[in-house]
C-alpha positions in Angstrom: 0.7 0.1 -5.3 3.3 -2.1 -3.5 2.9 -0.2 -0.3 -0.9 -0.6 -0.4 -0.4 -4.2 -1.2 1.8 -4.7 1.8 -1.1 -3.3 3.9 -3.6 -5.7 2.2 -1.4 -8.7 2.9 -1.5 -8.0 6.6 -4.7 -10.0 6.7 -5.9 -12.5 4.1 -8.6 -13.9 6.4 -12.2 -12.8 5.7 -13.7 -10.5 8.3 -10.4 -9.2 9.7 -9.4 -5.7 8.9 -6.0 -4.9 7.4 -5.5 -1.8 9.6 -6.2 -3.7 12.9 -3.1 -3.3 15.1 -1.0 -1.7 12.4 0.5 0.9 14.8 1.7 -1.9 17.1 3.8 -3.5 14.4 6.9 -1.2 14.5 8.9 -3.4 12.1 6.2 -3.3 9.5 5.9 0.5 9.8 9.7 0.9 9.5 9.9 -1.2 6.4 6.9 0.6 4.8 8.4 4.0 5.7 11.8 3.0 4.3 10.2 1.9 1.0 8.3 5.2 0.7 11.3 7.4 1.5 13.6 5.6 -0.9 11.0 5.8 -3.7 10.7 9.6 -3.0 14.4 10.1 -3.0 14.9 8.1 -6.2 12.3 10.1 -8.1 13.0 13.6 -6.6 16.8 13.6 -6.2 18.1 10.6 -8.2 16.3 11.4 -11.4 19.5 11.8 -13.5 20.9 8.5 -12.2 17.7 6.6 -12.7 16.6 8.6 -15.8 13.2 9.5 -14.3 11.4 12.8 -14.1 10.8 14.5 -10.8 7.1 14.7 -9.9 5.1 17.6 -8.4 2.8 17.5 -5.4 -0.3 17.0 -7.6 1.3 14.1 -9.4 2.2 12.4 -6.1 -1.3 13.0 -4.8 -2.8 11.5 -7.9 -0.6 8.4 -7.6 -1.5 8.1 -3.9 -5.3 8.3 -4.7 -5.3 6.1 -7.8 -3.0 3.4 -6.4 -5.0 3.2 -3.1 -7.8 1.4 -5.1 -5.8 -1.8 -4.4 -7.2 -1.6 -0.8 -10.7 -1.9 -2.2 -9.8 -4.9 -4.2 -8.3 -6.6 -1.1 -11.5 -5.8 0.8 -13.7 -7.1 -2.0 -11.6 -10.3 -2.1 -12.1 -10.9 1.6 -15.8 -10.0 1.4 -16.3 -12.5 -1.4 -14.5 -15.2 0.6 -16.6 -14.5 3.7 -20.0 -14.2 2.0 -19.9 -16.5 -1.0 -17.3 -19.1 0.1 -18.6 -19.3 3.7 -15.2 -18.9 5.2 -15.2 -18.7 9.0 
């Protein structure tokens, strides 16, 4: 969810998309990729050290799909601001 939240935080202004210009921000992409890779490594290879259970592909896909709902909440928040609070 933190990775999705990072994407959501790219734009808090109503009417502006969170994916706009995302590929031009190399630092953002590098940080996001680092977080994802480290999380994968911890769960898949460092499970003994961190006392976690390695996950299968279906588990990772379920996490990806379920946690991406945070993007909808961010969109809904920006929509409410734009429509009901009359933000510019």
